[in-house]
N, C-alpha and C positions, 0 to 999 in steps of 0.2 A: 409076294407085296408085287399089286399091278394097282397100279398109275394109270391117269389119263388123265391127262391136259383137253379144256374149257377153252377159251377167251373168251370175254366177255364183254360188252359195254363198261366204256369207263374206266380200259387199263384196270381190270377188274380180272382176275385167276381162278378160273373151278379146274381142284385138285381134284381126281376123285378115290376112292381108294379104295380097297379089299383087299384083307391078309383075314391067311390060314384057319382052318380051323383047329387046327395046332396052335396055335398059337393067340385065337381066341381059349379055347380049352388051358391050357397052361396057364395065362390070364388070370381064368375065376380061378386059379388056387391061386395068385399069389392075391388076390382081388378079398378068399375069403379070411385068409394068415392074415392080412391091414381091418378086417372090419368086425371081426370074429369076437374079437376086442371090446365094443360098443356094445355090446349086447349083455342084457341078463336073462339065463336062459331058465327055468324052471329047474332043478337037478344037478346043475352044472354047475362046477366055479365057474368064474369072469374067462371068456379065451380059452375054456375045455370042452364045450359042445361042438361033436362034431360034426359037416356038414350038411346030415339027412339033414338032423334034428332042427340045424340050423334056421335050415332054408325053409323048412315044417312052421317055424313059430313066426319066424322077420319075413321072408322072401324072396325067390329070386333072384327081385329088381336086386337091391339090394346088391347081389353082388355082380352083378351083368350091370349095372351105373359105373361102380366103380371096374368093374374090365374094361369099362368102355376107357377111366378115364385114361389110365392103363396105357392101352391101345392108345390111343392119341396123343401123347404122350415118347411115349415108344417111336412109332413111325412118323409124326408130322416133318421135324425135319428133314426126312431123311424119303419122306414124296415132294415137300419141291422141290430140294434135289433132286433125287429123280424126276418130276416134268420138269427140269430144268427151270422152277421158278422163282422170283429174282425179291422177294415180301417186302413191302414196302409200309402196311400200316396193318392195322389189328385185326388174323383174324377174324374169320368167323366158320362153326363149327356144325355144323350138321348130319346125324346120327342116323342113319339109312336104315340099317339093320343089322340086329344087335339077339344072336343066337347061340347057344350052347350046341358046339359040335357042324356047326354049321360057317360059314366067309361073314367075314363081320368086315361092314362097310360102310365109310364114311363120307363125309366129302367137306373139302374144305379151299373157303371166296372169301378172297385177299388179296386187294391192291398189288398191283405190282409192276416191275418193271415190266414197259413192254417189246416183245420180243423190233429190232430193231436189223434188220437185213441189209444193208446197201452191199449195193451194188458198184463197180468197180469205179475207184470214180479221180483216177490218173492223167484224164482231162484234167482235173480241176488241180491240179499242183504242174502245171507242162508250165507256168510266167514264177519266174524265179523273186525271189520277193529283193523286193528293190529297199535299199534305204537313203534318203536322200544327207550330202555328205554337212553336215554345220556350217551355214553362213558365217563371215564373217559378222554381219548383221542379227545372225543370230547368237551371240557372244555377247558382242556389245550388249546388246535388250537384258541376257541374263546378268551382266554386270553395272551395268547402269538399278536390277533392284536390287542389289549388291549393295551397293552405293545405298538405295533407296529405306533400306532397313537402316544403316547406323547413321540416319537425316536425323538431328537436331532440332525440332520447331519454336521457332522463336517471330515475333511480339510483330508486325507489319502496325503500320498511322499512318503511312501516308501515301499508302498505293490504295485500287480498287481492291478487289477479290479478285480471285484469275486461278487458270486450272487449276488445279492440288491443294491448293488452300485445305485450314482445316479451321471452321467456325466457329461459334459458338450464337443463335437467331435469338428474340425477341418475337417470336411466331402469335397470329391469330389466324384460325383457316374459318373460312365462314361459307356454305354451300352460295354454285350465282341467286338462287332462289330467294334470299338471305338478306339481303342488301343491308338491311336495317341494320348497324351496327353495337346499336341498342340490345342484339339477339345475343344467348348464348352463342361461342362457336363451335365446329364439331371439336375441336384442337387448336390447346391451348399450353406456350411451355415458353417462359422469359431464359430456358437453359437446352434451348433445343440445338444439339451439337452432328455436325457433318464434315464430310471429306468432301471434296466441288470435284466432283469426276469422277466419280467411288462406286453410284448407281446405284445408292440402296436405297435414296429416299424417291420418292413419286417422281417418275417418267418427265422428266420438267422443269424441277426447281431446279434442280439447281445449276441449270444451264444460267438460265434467269436470274442464279444472284452473282457471275460475273458481271465484274465493271461498275459493282457497289463501294460505297464507300466507305467507312467506318460511320459509326453514327444517323447515316442515311436511313429512314421511313422508305419503305416501296414496296407497291402492289405490283400483287405477283397472282395472274392468271393461268388456267389451267385445266383439261379433262383428266383426270381418271381415269384410264384405260379397263377394258370392261374385259380379263384378267384380272383385275387386281381383289387380290384374298380376302378384300372386307366389303360380302354385296350390297352394307351401307352404300356405298360411295363409284361401285363400278357407273364406268362409263359420266360419274356426276361431271359438271363446271360446278371450278370451285373457285375460291379465289382467296389471297396466302398475304394477310397482311403484316411483311415482316421491316424489321429492324437487325443490317448487323452492327450485335454488341463487344465480338471477338474477330482477329483475323491472326494468323499464326502459318508460317509460311516454314515447310522443312525448307534448315542446308543442308544440300545433301553431296557428301563430300569429293572433290575432285577424287577420281582414279588412278592412286597414284603408289605409292613402299608401304606409307601411311593406313592408307585404309586394309590388304594383302597383312601386313603387322594385323590390327586391329583384331580379323579375318581365323587370322593363326595358320599366315604362310609367311614363307620367308623372303618373297618377293612378288611385284604386280605380274610378276613372266612367270611366274609360283604360280598363281590365283587363276590368274588367264586356261593353261597348260589344265586343269584341275576342271573350272567351270569347262571346258572346250569336250574332255572328254565326260559330261557330269550333260550338254544338251543332246554331244552323238549320241546316248545312251539314250537319253531322251525319243532321241529321232528316231530306233534300233529300234526300242520297246511298242515305240508307237504303228512306227511300221513292219512288224509281225504283229502287234492287238488284230490291223486294218486285213494283211491277207488271214486272218484267221476268220474273221468276221464276211470274207465275203463266199470266202468256197460255204464257210457252216451258212452263208444265206442260198447260198447254191443248195445244197445237199437238206433245205427244207426243201423246196423248190422239189426234191425229187421222194424228198420219202414224208408220208405223213404217222399219224399212229398219235393214241390216243395219251391226253397225262396224266398220271397220278395225280388224284385232288393233298396223299397227303404229301403228296414234294412243293405242288401247288402251294400249299399252306410251311409246310416248310419255309418253303424261297422270301414271301413276306416278313413271318415273322424277320430271319436272317436283314432284312431292308428296313423293322421297321426297327432291331438292333443297334442298328446301321446309323440308320438319320439319329434314334438315340441317344448316341456315341457322344454324333460331334456335334448334335442339339448341347448339348454336355460340356467340349471341349472351348463352348465359342459361350456361355456365362444362361445358356438356355435350359430347357426343359421340353418335352412331350409336349406337356402337359398344355405353354405356353403355344405352343407354335400351334396345336390344335386349338389354345385363342383365338391368336393373329389371323388365320385364316379360316375363319365361322363353319369348321365342318367340325364330325367326330368324330373318335377313330377308327366305327365299324366303315365308315364311307375315305379314309383316309389309306383303310383296309382292302378296300375295292382301287380304289387307283392305283395303287399298288399292282394287283394282279394282272395289266397283261407283262409289265414288265419283269416280273417274275414268272407267268408261269414261258418266255422267252428266255426268263437263266435256268429254267431246267428243261426244255427242247434242247438248248445248246451241250447244256450239260452230259448230257442222256446222247446225245452225240456224237459228242469225244470220245465216250465211257464206247457205243461201235466200233467208232474210227479205230479203238487201241485192239479190239476185234477184231477188226480185217487183216489187220496189220499185227499183229502179233507182239504185243506191247504188255509191259507185267510188270507186275509192281512186289517186289518179294522180300524178303520180309527181315532180310538185311539192310535193304536202300532204310527199309522201314527205320528200325532202330538205326542206323544214322543221322535221320533224320528226326532223332528224339535228340540224339548229343549237349544243345547248346540246350536247351529244356528241362532234361535234367542235370546237367553240371551248376543249368539255377536255382534246381529245388536243393542241391548235393544229390542227388541220388543214383545210383547206376542205373545203366539204357537199360541194363539189364528189369529190376524194380518199376523203372517205368515206364519200360509192356507192358510187364505182370498188369500194374495196375490199371493201365487203358482197357488191360484184355476183359479180364474185371469188366468193370464198367461196359463192355460191345462199343468202346472203341476203335481199337484196331484196324477190320471192316470201314469205319469210317475214312478216316483217315488213307487206307488202300485205294479206296477211290478218287478222293480226293489229287492223290497220289497219280492213279492212274490217266482223272485228265487232264493233268497237269501235261504229266508230258503227250500223249496225242495233244498236249495245245500248243506244243515244241514244236512236231511229230510236220504237223496241216504249216507251220510253220514257218518253217524251214528245207522240207525236202520239195525236192525240186524231183520231176520224171516223165522223161519226155520219151519220143518218141524209141531208144535207141535204146535207153532201160528200160524201158518196159518192151 
């Protein structure tokens, strides 16, 4: 079998395959045995007619068609492997030449990962990974956040609204060109709740609540931002007639041994040590991520390649799934999200495209990095990564591995682990002039 590779636009690979005549002859014999039983030939029991008689009554075309399918099935994966094409989309097969006793020729056109050859990039690894030390301010901020998570809301009656308070409002909103209160408000709520300073309400509303007292009516005027998701309110001047009907203030416990005990630690010092380690780990992860992003940014400037649309669409699907999961954790869903933003699913899909393209581009570059420095993922490493999941489902690692292999998931897992290895390599490797 001979193969020839042509790279077409839009990350499409065209592999032209030529199969020896001897293989074609054998395929014709197998094709005859496979199809002869499907036809009734006069004078013969089903499946017992000689091939010459069969071809006279049914035609050679039936055998050629069956033989072509057998040959394509047999040589398809071998041809892609020989041409070093990693297909990611559904292939299109085109039969170029098929005749008994002559070479069989067919073309495979398929979206494939682009061939990315990286020039030496040691210069991008010259700067060492710099991880800032966790400061006392960082640790205290984390401890305060933990204390706040244990706060109890207590009623406030004699003090005005302050930053951080949880308030309930009786609220009506009017467009500025609709000053007559007899007309319908665009929003009306007798139990509108918010946390002052959370940033979840329209910009300007929360800060203007500060200083208001319980039961005190007030008028708040503001302008909706141009990027507001509700197109009917973008850039609109509005006024809100509000009355604070309830104020609750978080009673944050002090940072002491009692708080540590509530959180499951023996002392405040033990809690502080855990928090300090947590903050330092976060700073390390951020520093690693920043270094990888910087290096990948430089590699993007040096290398250009087409992106397979299949991979981009897959990345968009994954982003949609992540968004849907996040919304469900918040008690909402994708349909409500789209309605709140006044956009369609198709529009959201296109919004996500640039980020998906960048994600695919970075993953392909990381695979190229792995190839250039000879990183690999062994079957043993994959099996080791499967242990926690296999144990959770009370199966052996071998059973779990075989199940994933039947589903075609092992190579996907291998690629993900390889990308992770390449990212770790970029995050930590320093190549100095002496090392080079």
